[in-house]
C-alpha positions in Angstrom: -0.2 0.2 0.2 2.9 2.5 0.8 4.5 1.7 -2.2 1.2 2.0 -4.3 0.7 5.3 -2.7 4.4 6.7 -3.5 3.9 5.6 -7.1 0.8 7.9 -7.3 2.2 10.7 -5.3 5.9 10.8 -7.3 4.9 9.8 -10.8 5.8 12.7 -12.9 8.7 14.0 -11.1 12.1 13.4 -12.0 15.9 14.6 -11.2 15.8 16.5 -14.2 12.8 18.5 -13.3 13.6 21.6 -11.1 12.9 21.4 -7.8 10.0 24.2 -7.3 8.3 22.1 -10.5 8.7 18.9 -8.7 6.8 20.3 -5.7 4.0 21.6 -7.4 3.6 18.2 -8.7 3.6 16.4 -5.5 1.0 18.9 -4.4 -1.7 18.3 -7.3 -1.1 14.6 -6.4 -1.7 14.9 -3.1 -5.1 16.7 -4.0 -6.5 14.0 -6.3 -5.7 11.5 -4.0 -7.8 13.0 -1.7 -10.4 13.6 -4.1 -10.3 9.8 -5.5 -10.8 8.9 -1.4 -13.7 11.3 -1.2 -15.7 10.4 -3.9 -14.9 6.6 -3.6 -16.3 6.6 0.3 -19.0 9.0 -0.3 -20.3 6.5 -3.7 -20.0 3.6 -1.1 -21.7 5.5 2.0 -24.3 6.6 -0.4 -25.4 3.3 -1.7 -25.1 1.7 2.2 -27.9 4.1 2.9 -29.5 4.0 0.2 -28.9 7.6 -1.2 -28.2 6.7 -4.6 -27.7 10.0 -6.1 -24.6 10.5 -4.4 -23.0 7.2 -6.2 -24.8 8.3 -9.6 -22.9 11.8 -9.5 -19.5 11.0 -7.5 -18.7 7.4 -9.3 -18.7 8.9 -12.8 -16.7 12.1 -11.4 -14.2 9.7 -10.1 -13.9 8.2 -13.8 -13.8 11.6 -15.3 -10.6 12.8 -12.9 -9.1 9.4 -13.2 -9.3 10.2 -17.5 -8.2 13.7 -17.0 -4.9 12.4 -14.7 -4.2 10.1 -17.2 -4.3 13.0 -20.1 -3.0 16.0 -18.7 -0.8 14.9 -15.6 1.2 12.2 -16.9 4.7 14.3 -17.0 4.0 17.7 -15.8 1.8 19.7 -14.1 0.7 22.8 -16.1 -1.4 25.3 -15.0 -4.2 24.9 -17.4 -4.4 21.0 -16.2 -4.5 22.4 -12.3 -7.5 24.8 -13.3 -9.3 21.9 -15.0 -9.4 20.0 -11.8 -10.3 22.2 -9.6 -13.1 23.2 -12.2 -14.0 19.7 -12.0 -14.0 19.4 -8.0 -16.2 22.6 -8.0 -18.6 21.2 -10.6 -18.7 18.1 -8.0 -19.4 20.1 -4.7 -22.2 21.9 -6.5 -24.1 18.9 -7.6 -23.7 17.1 -4.6 -24.8 20.3 -2.8 -28.0 21.3 -4.7 -28.9 17.7 -5.9 -28.6 15.9 -2.7 -30.8 17.4 0.3 -29.5 14.7 2.9 -26.3 15.6 2.4 -26.7 19.5 2.2 -25.0 20.3 5.5 -22.5 17.8 5.7 -21.4 19.1 2.1 -21.0 22.5 3.6 -18.0 21.2 6.2 -16.2 19.6 3.0 -16.6 23.1 1.0 -14.6 24.8 3.7 -11.5 22.6 2.6 -11.8 23.5 -1.1 -9.9 27.0 -0.4 -7.2 24.9 0.9 -6.7 22.9 -2.7 -7.1 26.0 -4.7 -5.0 28.5 -3.4 -2.4 25.8 -3.0 -2.8 25.0 -6.6 -3.0 28.1 -8.0 -1.9 30.8 -5.6 -3.7 34.0 -6.2 -5.6 32.8 -8.6 -7.0 30.0 -6.4 -8.7 33.1 -4.1 -11.0 34.2 -7.0 -11.7 30.4 -8.0 -13.0 30.0 -4.0 -14.8 33.2 -4.3 -16.5 32.0 -7.3 -17.5 28.7 -5.4 -18.8 30.6 -2.4 -20.8 33.1 -4.7 -22.4 30.3 -6.1 -23.6 28.6 -2.8 -24.8 31.8 -1.5 -26.5 33.2 -4.4 -28.3 29.7 -5.2 -29.1 29.2 -1.2 -30.7 32.7 -0.8 -32.7 32.3 -4.6 -33.6 28.8 -4.9 -33.9 27.6 -8.6 -33.2 23.8 -8.3 -36.8 22.4 -7.8 -36.5 20.4 -4.3 -33.7 22.1 -3.0 -34.1 23.1 0.9 -31.6 25.5 1.8 -29.9 26.0 5.4 -30.7 28.9 7.1 -29.5 32.8 7.0 -27.8 32.4 9.8 -26.0 28.9 9.0 -25.3 30.8 5.7 -23.7 33.8 7.4 -21.3 31.2 9.6 -20.4 29.2 6.8 -19.4 32.7 4.5 -17.7 33.7 7.6 -15.3 30.7 8.3 -14.8 30.2 4.7 -13.5 33.5 4.1 -11.5 33.3 7.1 -10.1 29.8 5.9 -9.3 31.2 2.6 -7.5 34.0 3.7 -5.3 31.9 6.0 -4.5 29.5 3.4 -3.7 32.6 1.0 -1.0 33.9 3.6 0.6 30.7 4.5 1.2 30.3 0.8 2.5 33.8 -0.2 5.2 33.3 2.9 6.2 29.8 1.7 6.8 31.2 -1.6 8.8 33.8 -0.4 10.6 31.1 1.7 11.1 29.1 -1.4 12.3 31.7 -3.7 14.5 32.8 -0.7 16.5 29.2 -0.4 16.4 29.3 -4.1 18.1 32.4 -4.4 21.0 30.8 -1.8 21.3 27.7 -3.5 22.2 29.5 -6.7 24.6 31.5 -4.5 26.4 28.8 -3.0 26.6 27.2 -6.7 28.1 29.9 -7.6 30.6 29.9 -4.8 31.7 26.3 -5.4 32.4 26.9 -9.2 34.6 29.8 -7.9 36.5 28.0 -5.8 36.5 24.9 -8.2 37.8 27.4 -10.7 40.3 28.3 -8.3 41.5 24.8 -7.2 41.9 23.9 -10.9 44.3 26.6 -11.6 46.3 26.3 -8.4 46.4 22.5 -9.0 47.5 23.0 -12.5 50.4 25.5 -11.5 51.7 23.2 -8.7 51.7 20.0 -11.0 53.6 21.5 -13.9 56.6 22.5 -11.2 56.5 19.4 -10.0 56.4 17.2 -13.2 59.6 19.3 -14.1 61.2 18.6 -10.6 60.4 15.1 -11.0 61.5 14.8 -15.2 65.1 16.8 -14.2 65.9 14.2 -11.2 65.2 11.2 -13.4 67.5 13.1 -16.0 70.3 13.7 -14.0 70.0 11.0 -11.8 73.0 8.5 -13.0 76.1 6.2 -12.0 78.4 9.0 -12.1 77.3 10.8 -9.5 78.9 10.3 -6.1 76.7 8.6 -3.4 76.5 11.8 -1.7 75.2 13.6 -4.7 72.5 10.5 -5.1 71.2 10.9 -1.4 70.3 14.3 -2.2 68.8 13.9 -5.2 66.8 10.8 -3.8 65.9 13.2 -0.7 64.3 15.8 -3.2 62.6 12.7 -5.2 61.1 11.7 -2.4 60.0 15.1 -0.8 58.6 16.0 -4.4 56.5 12.5 -4.2 55.1 13.5 -0.7 54.1 17.0 -2.0 52.6 15.2 -5.0 50.4 12.8 -2.6 49.3 16.1 -0.9 48.3 17.8 -3.8 46.4 14.9 -5.1 44.4 14.7 -1.4 43.9 18.1 -1.5 42.3 18.0 -5.0 40.3 14.9 -4.3 39.0 16.4 -1.0 38.2 19.5 -2.3 36.5 18.9 -5.8 33.4 17.5 -6.6 33.2 15.4 -9.9 33.3 17.7 -12.8 32.0 16.2 -16.1 31.4 18.9 -19.0 31.2 16.9 -21.9 29.6 17.6 -25.4 28.9 14.6 -27.6 30.5 13.6 -31.0 28.5 11.5 -33.2 30.5 9.1 -35.3 29.9 6.1 -37.1 31.8 3.0 -35.2 31.4 -0.6 -34.5 30.6 -1.8 -31.0 33.1 -4.5 -31.0 35.9 -2.0 -31.6 35.0 0.2 -28.5 34.3 -3.1 -26.2 37.8 -4.1 -27.3 39.4 -0.9 -26.4 37.5 -1.0 -23.2 38.8 -4.3 -22.4 42.0 -3.4 -23.4 42.4 0.2 -21.4 41.0 -1.8 -18.1 43.7 -4.5 -18.6 46.1 -2.2 -18.8 45.5 -0.9 -15.1 46.3 -3.0 -11.9 43.6 -4.0 -9.6 40.7 -4.0 -12.1 38.6 -7.1 -12.6 38.0 -9.3 -15.2 35.9 -8.4 -18.2 33.6 -10.9 -19.8 31.7 -9.1 -22.7 28.8 -10.7 -24.5 26.2 -9.6 -26.9 28.5 -7.2 -28.6 27.9 -10.2 -32.0 24.4 -9.0 -32.4 25.3 -5.5 -33.8 28.1 -6.6 -36.5 27.1 -3.6 -38.2 28.5 0.1 -38.0 26.1 2.3 -35.9 26.1 6.3 -35.4 26.4 7.8 -31.8 28.8 8.6 -29.0 31.2 5.7 -29.0 33.6 7.6 -26.1 31.2 8.4 -24.0 29.8 4.8 -24.1 33.4 4.1 -23.2 33.6 6.6 -20.6 30.5 5.1 -19.0 31.2 1.7 -18.9 34.8 2.2 -17.6 33.6 4.2 -15.0 30.8 1.9 -13.6 33.3 -1.0 -13.7 35.8 1.1 -11.5 32.5 2.3 -9.3 31.8 -1.4 -8.6 35.1 -2.4 -7.6 35.2 0.2 -4.8 32.7 -2.1 -3.4 35.0 -4.9 -2.9 33.9 -8.0 -5.7 33.4 -11.3 -4.3 34.6 -12.9 -7.7 37.2 -10.1 -9.6 34.6 -10.6 -12.4 32.1 -8.1 -14.0 30.0 -9.5 -17.0 28.4 -7.1 -19.0 25.7 -8.0 -21.6 24.9 -5.9 -24.5 21.0 -6.7 -25.7 18.7 -5.0 -28.4 15.9 -3.4 -26.4 14.2 -1.8 -29.5 14.9 -1.4 -32.9 13.2 0.2 -35.7 14.1 0.6 -39.6 16.7 3.7 -39.0 17.1 3.4 -35.1 18.0 1.2 -32.3 17.9 1.3 -28.4 20.6 -0.8 -26.7 20.8 -2.1 -23.1 24.0 -2.4 -21.3 23.9 -5.0 -18.4 26.6 -5.1 -15.8 26.6 -8.2 -13.8 28.5 -8.9 -10.7 28.7 -9.7 -7.0 29.9 -7.4 -4.3 30.2 -7.7 -0.4 28.5 -4.2 0.1 25.2 -4.5 -1.5 23.5 -2.5 0.5 25.5 0.3 0.5 26.3 0.4 -3.2 21.9 0.4 -2.9 22.4 3.9 -0.9 24.8 5.3 -2.8 22.9 4.9 -6.0 20.1 6.1 -4.8 21.9 9.4 -3.5 23.1 9.9 -6.9 19.6 9.9 -8.3 18.4 12.2 -5.5 21.5 14.6 -5.7 22.8 13.7 -2.5 25.8 15.4 -1.0 26.9 12.7 0.4 30.2 11.3 -0.4 29.8 8.9 -3.5 32.2 7.4 -5.6 33.2 9.8 -8.1 33.4 7.1 -11.0 29.7 6.2 -10.3 28.8 10.1 -10.0 30.5 10.7 -13.5 28.9 7.5 -14.8 25.6 9.1 -13.7 26.5 12.5 -14.9 27.2 11.1 -18.5 24.2 9.1 -18.7 21.8 12.3 -17.5 23.8 14.1 -20.4 22.5 11.3 -22.8 18.9 11.8 -21.4 19.3 8.4 -19.6 19.5 7.0 -16.0 21.6 4.7 -13.9 19.6 1.9 -12.7 20.2 -0.9 -9.9 18.7 -4.5 -9.7 19.7 -6.4 -6.6 19.1 -10.0 -6.1 20.3 -12.3 -3.6 24.1 -13.0 -4.4 23.7 -11.3 -7.6 24.0 -7.3 -8.4 22.9 -5.7 -11.7 23.7 -2.5 -13.2 21.8 -1.3 -16.1 21.2 1.5 -18.5 20.0 2.2 -22.0 21.5 4.5 -24.5 19.8 5.3 -28.4 21.9 5.3 -31.6 21.0 5.3 -35.1 21.8 2.7 -38.1 24.3 3.9 -40.5 22.8 2.1 -43.4 25.8 3.2 -45.8 28.1 0.7 -44.1 25.5 -1.9 -42.9 24.7 -2.6 -46.8 27.3 -4.3 -48.7 30.2 -2.7 -46.8 32.9 -5.2 -45.3 35.1 -2.7 -44.4 36.8 -3.2 -41.0 36.0 -0.9 -38.1 37.9 1.5 -36.8 40.9 0.0 -35.6 43.9 1.0 -33.4 47.0 1.7 -35.7 49.4 -0.2 -34.9 47.6 -3.2 -33.7 48.2 -5.8 -36.5 51.7 -4.3 -37.1 53.3 -3.5 -33.5 55.9 -1.1 -33.6 58.8 -1.0 -30.8 59.3 2.1 -29.0 62.2 3.1 -30.7 60.9 2.7 -34.2 57.9 5.0 -33.1 57.2 8.4 -34.2 55.3 10.8 -31.8 53.6 14.0 -31.8 54.0 15.9 -28.7 51.1 18.7 -28.4 52.7 20.9 -25.5 52.3 25.4 -25.4 54.9 25.7 -22.2 58.5 25.5 -23.8 60.5 24.4 -20.5 57.9 21.6 -20.6 58.9 20.6 -24.3 62.4 20.8 -23.3 62.1 18.4 -20.6 59.6 16.0 -22.6 62.2 16.1 -25.3 65.1 15.6 -23.2 63.3 12.6 -21.4 62.0 10.8 -24.4 64.6 11.4 -27.3 66.9 8.9 -26.8 63.9 6.2 -26.3 61.8 6.9 -29.6 62.7 7.6 -32.9 61.5 11.1 -33.8 59.4 13.5 -32.0 57.4 16.5 -33.4 56.1 19.3 -31.3 53.0 21.2 -31.8 52.9 24.5 -29.4 48.0 24.5 -29.8 45.4 22.2 -30.4 44.9 23.9 -34.5 48.7 23.3 -35.0 48.3 19.7 -34.1 45.5 19.4 -36.2 47.7 20.8 -39.0 50.5 18.2 -38.6 48.5 15.4 -38.1 46.9 15.9 -41.5 50.2 16.0 -43.2 52.3 13.4 -41.4 51.1 9.8 -39.9 51.9 9.4 -36.1 52.3 6.2 -34.1 51.2 8.1 -30.8 50.2 11.8 -29.6 50.9 13.1 -26.5 48.1 15.9 -26.1 48.2 18.7 -23.4 45.1 19.6 -22.4 45.1 23.3 -21.3 46.7 25.4 -24.2 45.9 28.5 -26.1 43.7 28.8 -29.4 42.6 25.5 -29.1 42.6 23.1 -26.0 43.0 19.7 -26.1 39.9 18.2 -26.0 38.6 19.8 -28.5 42.0 18.8 -30.7 40.9 15.2 -29.4 37.3 15.4 -30.6 38.4 16.6 -34.4 41.5 14.1 -34.6 38.6 11.2 -33.7 36.0 13.4 -36.4 38.8 13.1 -39.0 39.8 9.3 -38.6 35.8 8.4 -39.3 36.8 8.8 -42.9 40.3 7.1 -43.1 39.5 4.2 -41.1 42.3 4.1 -38.8 42.9 5.4 -35.4 46.0 7.0 -33.6 46.4 6.4 -30.0 45.9 9.9 -28.0 47.4 10.0 -24.5 45.7 12.8 -22.5 48.6 14.9 -20.0 47.2 17.2 -17.9 48.0 19.0 -14.8 44.7 20.0 -13.4 43.7 16.3 -12.4 40.7 17.2 -10.7 38.1 14.7 -10.5 36.3 14.4 -13.6 39.2 15.5 -15.6 40.3 12.0 -16.8 36.4 11.3 -17.7 36.2 14.2 -20.0 39.8 13.4 -21.5 38.3 9.8 -22.0 35.0 10.7 -23.2 36.8 13.1 -25.7 38.7 10.2 -27.3 41.9 9.8 -25.6 43.1 6.3 -25.2 44.7 7.1 -22.1 45.5 9.8 -19.7 48.5 10.6 -17.6 48.6 13.6 -14.9 51.4 15.6 -13.9 53.8 15.3 -12.3 54.5 11.7 -13.9 57.6 9.3 -14.3 58.9 8.7 -17.7 58.9 4.7 -17.3 54.8 5.2 -16.6 54.8 7.5 -19.8 56.4 5.1 -21.8 54.6 2.3 -20.8 51.7 3.5 -21.7 53.0 4.3 -25.2 54.1 1.0 -26.0 51.0 -0.5 -24.9 49.2 1.6 -27.4 51.1 1.5 -30.5 
């Protein structure tokens, strides 16, 4: 019964709908529920006491209200729908008052409650509706025009009208007071959100400066640390390295605590094959430690190209798997199943289902609920990032839990690429170098970095390890160089003038659609705030390195991708 009442009250509300509109929807649902109860109970009482007129009036009215609810209140509560609801209630009240003499006095008591619904639903206009109802009742009682109607006495009418007006006035002032409080609350929320945004920008800028300097110290330390140094010199450098690493940890902790998940993503619509995207997901997760084993099924059901955002899909699944891992998997295995939910000639909706078994099922349920309610509780950043990406696509994150099994699922919409589906046997976008693997010493690298000092340090660190390195100072120049020369990998800084790294990555991926090739891109950023990595991966980067980084870490990622 509780679940039924909740479904009636909250149907039509959503996380995406603003707080004020949700509150309005919930108010009308409460009054609808009360109206349903009144009409049903009064009809039953009428049948029990052989007053059939009550049932003849109220049962059809109940059916009418249900129909109106289905037609007008399924998704939102518009002003016209609320007025229509109140007009129906006025008609029902007047029919009961004038046509059923046995309950005229009882109806006067119930009519006293009409201003509550009228003012709460339509504010100032509700006062006029209440006065119109009062005027009709008083005039119809003083000047009877309906045969057989027995009006109440004048004293009763005066007391009724006085109480009715007092009730209307009280409810109106309560409504105005609540509106003032709600507006104040909305202004405060807007103010604090603005302050949080300013804080995040400051932390991001400060983090970028600190990380850039720390990265240079780390790389220079690696360059000068060799066997020609004395033990005392090595000890000093080791102390410098240890101190730098401690400072890096402090910066990471500061940024992680101070910044919420920040996802600023714009979709990239491409033609792609699901099997290629799942392969990239598996390769990425296998390259990192402590990730679970991934079993993917169902991707063979869509052997043709589809049109959508493969990078968003990849980022959502990677974030979900990382978020699931935080809840201690009993078995380090996550099964991903893809199924066709619906399909038409040009479009299809795909369901992505993740099955796993964790120790903290109840905690996951609570945290998933908090994500949907936009709670301020601490939630694993990966789950928040996945949820925000899904919301950007107009979808929700869903959780289903059974004994010994947990399931997270979501839906995404795609279009069918008929040009590549019919008769085309071209392979999907492939990772360049996967079939003809190169060694690091044979590779050609494009470094995209605007800071000259950073350029020199990276060049000094990698020049002896790779065949050649070209340098671009911004994303626009990188695009020009990418169009003229083939590279085995691109190292892309994110924060640059003219064209930033995120935009450059997206444009490179768009260019690659026609070439049927894919150049590995490693995003390098000094921001490293929560959500920054996900923006890079969602834009199309194959991997991510935050400054400061070790040369071995970077070369390992390059070697894996080329």
